[in-house]
N, C-alpha and C positions, 0 to 999 in steps of 0.2 A: 504494500500500500504506500501511497505517496504521503508526504509530510502533512498536507492539508487534511487528509482523511485521519491520519494519526492524531492530529490536533483536535479534530472534531470528536474522535472517540474518547479522548482523555481530558479534554478541556484545557490542555497545556498549549499555549501559543507556539506557533512554528519557530519564532525567534528563540524562545526558551528551550525548545527541543534541540535546536542547533547549538545553543550554549551548553546544554547538558552533554551533547555529543562531543563538543570541543574540550570539555574538562574531564571526559572519560566516565561520566555517570551512566551513559548508555553507549552500547557499542557503535562504532562507526557504521553507518548504513551502507548497504550495497548501493552501487550506482548503476543506473541504466546507461545505455550508449548515449542517450540524450542528456545525461548529466543529472537527471532527477534521482533523488534519494529513494530507496525502496526499503520499507520497514515490514517486519513480520508481526504476527500476533504476540509473540513474546515481548516485543518492544512496547506494546500496549500495557502488558502486565508490569513491566519495569517502570514505565512512566507513571502508572497509577500508584505504584509503591513509592516512587519518588515524591509524587504530589501529596500523598497522605503523610509521608515523613516530614515534608516541608510545612504542611499545614499544622503539624504538631510542634513546629518551631526548630526542628533540627537544621543545623547549618549544612551547606553543600558538602563540606568535608565530612561531617558526621553521617550524612546520607550515604556517602561513599563507603564509610565503615559499615553501616547497616546493610548496604547492598552486598558487600563482601561476605558478611555473616549470612545473609539470606542465600547467597549462592553456595556457601560451604555446607554441604550435607553432614560434615563431621564437626560442625560448630557445637559449642556448649551453650545452653541457654543462659548460663551464668555470664557469659561474655556479652550477650544481648542485654541482659538485665543490668549489668554494670554500666553499659553505655547509656541506657535509659535513666538509670539512677543518677548518673553524672549530669544528664540533661535536666532532670528535676531540680538538682541543686542549683544549676545555672538559672533556671526559671525562678526559683525561690529568691535568689539574689536580685534578679531584675524586679520582682514584686516588691521586695524591701526598698530598693532604690526608687521605684515608682511611688510607693507610699510616702517616702520622704519628700519627693517632689510635690506630691499632692498636698501634704501637710504645709509645706512652705508656701505654695500658691494660695491655699485657703487662708493662712495667716496674713499674707500680703493683701489679698482681696478684702478681707475683713477690716484691715487697717486703712484701706483706701476709702475715702469719703464718696467717691463716685459722683461728685457734683461739679459745679462750675469753677471751683478753685484749681489753680495750676499744680499745687503740690500733690505728689502721688508717691506713696511708699513703694509701689510696684516698680516704677521707673527708677526711683532712688536705689532700690536693691539691685536692679539690673546694672546700674552704673557704678556700683561699688567695685573697688579693686580687691581682688583676692590675694592674700598672702602679704 
């Protein structure tokens, strides 16, 4: 199948498919004499795996690691679990960071009068020098 059909089947844009191919997440497609890429049913499965992994927030590098584990019939599930657990810790760190950002913004917006006066704690905070 051609890239447009693969894109339609998976919901992954053709540009992204070409990117995944260039970084080695999906195998290089066979080429017809006219230069068009030709993909197989297995490529649909791989792209759906990649898409689901990315929707869970895994980086391209981590998706590559997950794919390697998926392809390896001798893998241990502990390896997969370790990768997922590491990702959970990264997500928890991001959540903590976002909660801090939220708290700061709430504080600043509560201190801002939001009226016709020019003074604004939000802008004052953004203009502060760090360090």
